C-alpha positions in Angstrom: -6.2 19.8 7.8 -3.6 17.7 6.0 -4.7 15.7 3.0 -4.7 11.9 3.8 -2.2 9.6 2.1 -3.0 6.1 0.8 -0.1 3.8 1.8 0.2 0.6 -0.1 2.2 -2.3 1.2 4.0 -3.6 -1.9 7.4 -4.7 -0.7 6.7 -8.4 -0.7 8.8 -10.7 -2.9 6.1 -13.0 -4.0 8.3 -16.0 -3.4 5.4 -18.5 -3.3 3.7 -16.8 -6.2 6.9 -16.7 -8.3 7.1 -13.0 -9.0 5.8 -9.5 -8.2 2.1 -10.3 -7.8 1.6 -6.7 -6.6 1.8 -5.5 -10.3 0.9 -8.7 -12.2 -2.0 -8.1 -14.5 -5.5 -9.6 -13.8 -7.8 -7.4 -15.8 -9.0 -7.6 -19.4 -7.0 -4.5 -20.3 -3.8 -5.4 -18.4 -4.8 -3.9 -15.0 -3.4 -5.2 -11.8 -5.3 -5.3 -8.5 -3.3 -2.3 -7.3 -4.5 -0.4 -10.4 -8.1 -0.9 -9.3 -7.2 0.2 -5.7 -5.5 3.4 -6.9 -8.4 4.2 -9.2 -10.9 3.7 -6.4 -8.8 5.8 -4.0 -8.5 8.7 -6.5 -12.3 8.6 -7.1 -12.8 8.7 -3.3 -10.6 11.8 -3.0 -7.1 10.7 -2.2 -4.4 12.9 -3.8 -1.3 11.3 -2.2 0.0 7.8 -2.7 2.9 6.2 -0.8 4.1 2.9 -2.2 6.3 0.9 0.2 8.5 -1.2 -2.1 12.0 -2.6 -2.2 14.5 -0.3 -3.9 15.4 -3.0 -6.4 11.7 -3.2 -7.6 11.4 0.6 -8.4 12.0 0.2 -12.1 9.3 -2.5 -12.4 6.8 -0.4 -10.5 7.6 2.6 -12.6 7.2 0.7 -15.9 4.1 -1.2 -14.9 2.2 1.2 -12.6 3.3 4.6 -11.5 4.0 6.2 -14.9 0.2 5.7 -15.6 -1.1 7.2 -12.3 1.2 10.2 -11.7 -1.0 12.5 -13.7 -3.9 11.7 -11.3 -2.2 11.3 -7.9 1.1 12.4 -6.3 3.3 9.3 -5.9 6.0 8.8 -3.4 8.2 5.7 -3.0 9.2 4.6 0.4 11.8 1.8 0.5 11.5 -1.0 3.0 15.2 -1.5 3.7 16.1 -4.8 5.3 18.9 -3.1 7.3 16.8 -0.2 8.7 15.8 -1.6 12.1 15.1 -0.3 15.6 18.2 0.3 17.8 19.6 -2.9 19.1 18.4 -5.1 16.2 20.5 -6.5 13.3 19.4 -8.4 10.3 20.5 -12.1 10.3 23.0 -12.7 7.4 20.7 -15.3 5.8 17.5 -13.2 5.9 16.4 -12.3 2.4 12.7 -11.6 2.8 11.5 -8.3 4.2 9.8 -8.4 7.6 6.0 -7.8 7.6 3.7 -4.9 8.1 5.2 -3.4 11.2 8.6 -3.2 9.6 7.1 -1.6 6.4 5.3 1.0 8.5 8.6 1.7 10.3 10.0 2.7 6.9 7.3 5.5 6.8 8.5 7.1 9.9 9.2 10.8 9.1 8.0 10.4 5.5 4.2 10.7 6.1 3.1 13.6 8.2 -0.7 13.5 8.0 -3.5 11.0 8.3 -3.1 7.9 6.2 -4.8 4.6 5.3 -2.9 1.4 4.7 -3.8 -1.4 2.2 -2.1 -4.4 0.8 -1.1 -4.2 -2.9 -2.6 -7.5 -3.8 -6.0 -7.3 -2.0 -9.2 -5.9 -3.6 -11.2 -3.6 -1.3 -13.8 -2.0 -3.6 -14.8 1.7 -4.1 -17.0 2.0 -1.0 -14.2 1.1 1.3 -12.0 3.9 -0.1 -14.8 6.4 0.2 -15.5 5.4 3.8 -11.9 5.6 4.9 -11.3 8.9 3.0 -14.3 10.5 4.6 -13.2 9.2 8.0 -9.7 10.7 7.6 -11.0 14.0 6.3 -14.0 14.7 8.5 -14.0 12.6 11.7 -10.4 11.9 12.7 -9.1 13.3 16.0 -5.5 13.0 17.3 -4.8 9.4 18.4 -8.0 8.1 16.9 -7.8 5.2 14.6 -10.2 3.4 12.2 -10.5 0.1 10.4 -12.6 -1.1 7.5 -13.5 -4.6 8.4 -15.1 -7.4 6.5 -17.2 -10.3 7.7 -15.1 -13.4 7.2 -17.9 -15.4 5.5 -18.1 -12.7 2.8 -14.4 -12.8 1.9 -13.8 -16.5 1.5 -14.2 -18.6 -1.7 -16.5 -21.6 -1.8 -13.4 -23.5 -2.7 
């Protein structure tokens, strides 16, 4: 069986945030949320990581993130190119932001060959979620079978 890949959606521009929130630090030792996710994924058993990013952000990801994790997990960049679209579609000239999740996953076509899990770069999932999805992808998955780790809404919202 092929080893599963952790796919991280990290191509957003952070226009409302004002920068690359995917790699901005939040921890006491300069960790970003994505650092915690990758750490938890490695502990769960993941050995392959695919980062979906914009080509122009590669140097920032390399400097802030991937140089630290390459010794623990295989890292692959997949570029969400605004001009790579299904046949019959063209990008509007004024479009600057990448399309969403579906377009990001389209960028993975032909680049990921085995089972995979998808997460957002700027969301925290916790160690148990990575263990649960890794176990599903390595012991329970059958062709054309899918899984989701879901959270109860009332356990994810702030009181504010």
